[in-house]
C-alpha positions in Angstrom: 224.5 284.0 80.9 221.5 286.1 81.5 221.5 289.9 81.4 219.5 292.4 83.2 220.0 296.2 82.6 218.5 299.6 83.2 217.3 301.7 80.3 217.1 305.5 80.5 220.5 306.3 81.9 223.7 306.6 79.9 225.9 304.6 82.3 223.8 301.5 82.4 223.1 301.5 78.7 226.7 302.0 77.7 227.8 299.3 80.2 225.2 296.9 78.8 226.5 297.5 75.2 230.1 297.1 76.1 229.7 294.0 78.3 227.3 292.2 76.0 229.7 292.9 73.1 232.5 291.3 75.1 230.3 288.3 75.8 229.5 287.9 72.1 233.3 288.2 71.3 234.0 285.4 73.8 231.3 283.1 72.4 229.2 283.2 75.6 225.5 282.4 75.0 223.1 285.1 76.2 220.0 283.3 77.3 217.8 286.4 77.9 218.1 290.1 78.2 215.8 291.7 80.8 215.3 295.5 81.1 213.8 297.9 83.6 213.4 301.6 84.0 216.0 303.4 86.1 213.4 304.4 88.8 212.1 300.8 89.3 212.6 299.0 92.6 210.8 295.7 92.1 212.8 293.2 89.9 211.2 289.9 91.0 209.5 289.4 87.6 212.7 289.8 85.6 214.7 287.7 88.1 212.1 284.9 88.1 212.3 284.6 84.3 216.1 284.6 84.6 216.1 282.0 87.4 213.8 279.7 85.3 216.5 279.6 82.6 219.2 278.3 85.0 222.0 280.5 83.8 225.6 280.0 84.8 225.9 283.7 85.8 223.9 286.9 85.6 225.2 290.2 84.3 223.8 293.3 85.9 224.2 296.7 84.1 222.7 299.3 86.4 223.6 302.1 88.7 224.6 301.4 92.3 221.2 301.5 94.0 219.2 299.3 91.6 222.2 297.0 91.3 222.3 296.4 95.0 218.5 295.9 95.0 218.8 293.3 92.3 221.5 291.5 94.2 219.3 291.5 97.4 216.2 290.4 95.5 218.0 287.6 93.6 219.1 286.2 97.0 215.5 286.4 98.3 214.3 284.6 95.2 216.6 281.8 95.8 219.2 282.3 93.0 222.1 280.4 94.5 225.5 282.0 95.3 226.9 279.5 92.8 225.4 281.6 90.1 227.4 284.8 90.4 226.0 288.2 89.8 228.5 290.2 87.8 227.8 293.8 88.6 229.0 296.7 86.4 229.6 299.1 89.3 231.8 299.2 92.3 230.3 297.7 95.5 231.5 299.4 98.7 232.1 297.4 101.9 229.2 299.3 103.5 226.9 298.1 100.7 228.2 294.5 101.0 227.6 294.6 104.7 224.2 296.1 104.4 223.2 293.3 102.0 223.3 290.8 104.9 224.9 288.0 103.0 223.0 288.6 99.8 226.1 289.9 98.0 228.1 286.8 98.7 229.7 285.6 95.4 228.9 288.8 93.6 231.7 289.9 91.1 232.4 293.5 90.4 235.0 295.8 89.0 236.7 298.5 90.9 239.3 301.2 90.2 241.2 300.6 93.4 241.6 298.4 96.4 243.5 298.9 99.7 245.8 295.9 99.0 247.0 297.4 95.6 250.7 297.8 95.4 250.4 301.0 93.4 252.8 304.0 93.8 252.0 305.9 97.0 249.0 303.8 97.9 250.2 302.8 101.4 251.0 306.4 102.2 247.6 307.6 100.9 245.8 305.0 103.1 247.8 306.0 106.2 247.2 309.7 105.7 243.4 309.1 105.1 243.3 307.1 108.3 245.1 309.8 110.3 242.7 312.5 109.0 239.4 310.7 109.1 239.9 307.8 111.5 238.6 305.3 108.9 239.7 303.4 105.9 239.3 305.1 102.4 236.8 303.9 99.9 237.5 303.4 96.2 235.7 306.7 95.6 238.2 308.5 98.0 241.1 306.9 96.0 239.5 308.2 92.7 239.3 311.7 94.2 242.9 311.5 95.3 244.1 310.2 91.8 242.2 313.1 90.2 244.3 315.6 92.2 247.4 313.7 91.3 246.5 313.8 87.6 245.6 317.5 87.7 248.7 318.5 89.6 250.8 316.7 87.0 249.1 318.5 84.2 249.5 321.9 86.0 253.2 321.2 86.5 253.6 320.2 82.8 251.7 323.3 81.6 253.8 325.6 83.9 250.7 327.8 83.9 247.2 328.0 85.4 245.8 328.8 81.9 242.9 326.4 81.3 243.8 325.7 77.7 247.4 324.8 78.7 246.1 322.5 81.4 243.7 320.9 79.0 246.5 320.2 76.5 248.8 318.8 79.3 246.0 316.5 80.5 245.6 315.1 77.0 249.2 314.3 76.9 249.3 312.4 80.2 250.7 308.9 79.6 251.7 306.2 82.1 251.5 308.6 85.1 252.1 306.8 88.4 249.0 307.2 90.6 247.3 305.2 93.4 245.2 303.6 90.6 248.4 302.4 88.9 249.8 303.8 85.7 247.3 306.3 84.2 246.9 307.6 80.7 244.3 309.4 78.6 243.2 307.9 75.3 243.0 310.2 72.2 239.2 310.5 72.8 239.7 311.5 76.4 238.9 308.3 78.1 240.8 307.3 81.2 243.1 304.3 80.7 244.3 302.2 83.6 244.0 298.6 84.7 240.8 297.9 86.7 240.6 295.4 89.5 238.1 292.6 89.5 236.8 291.6 92.9 234.6 289.0 94.4 232.6 289.0 97.7 233.8 286.2 99.9 232.8 285.8 103.6 231.2 289.2 103.5 234.3 291.0 102.2 235.5 292.1 98.8 238.6 290.3 97.7 240.6 290.4 94.5 239.4 287.7 92.1 242.3 285.3 91.3 
């Protein structure tokens, strides 16, 4: 695999570190690591060097805007859809549609999907449609889950005291949310099963 990642923002750098560590653990050969500054918009030089190495896949660790630009420019450069771009951010259906076919075959992780059989998900989707006249995005579902988690902590704390709510949040374990069962790790990280999706025929589908 080849890797391209942004430098200068915490999300991209931490994504790069975690994902490349996973590749090393799995024994995947990393052919090259290309970097760029977070404010760059032209990635043809990096992608040309990557394409010359004929990787099986390309790992992209970047924020949403540069990640989508990399996906688009890879397509323009002629990197085939058979070489999937594995993107470390959620791609929305609007972004996929706006890429005009360039995102075909891209693989990405998401916190949520409309087809998930998680507790209350169908009810959430219907209420969202009734209110806004459109389907919710993964980011809407994350916001909804945030309120579910906060409400649970407030109920457990039986108080609006900030310290009590903080302590109750830390103790949340296997809470049913639209994201599935949710817990907080001892260091405060969110723990729940992500969903891996692939773009097929212009739509995001769960990768089987």
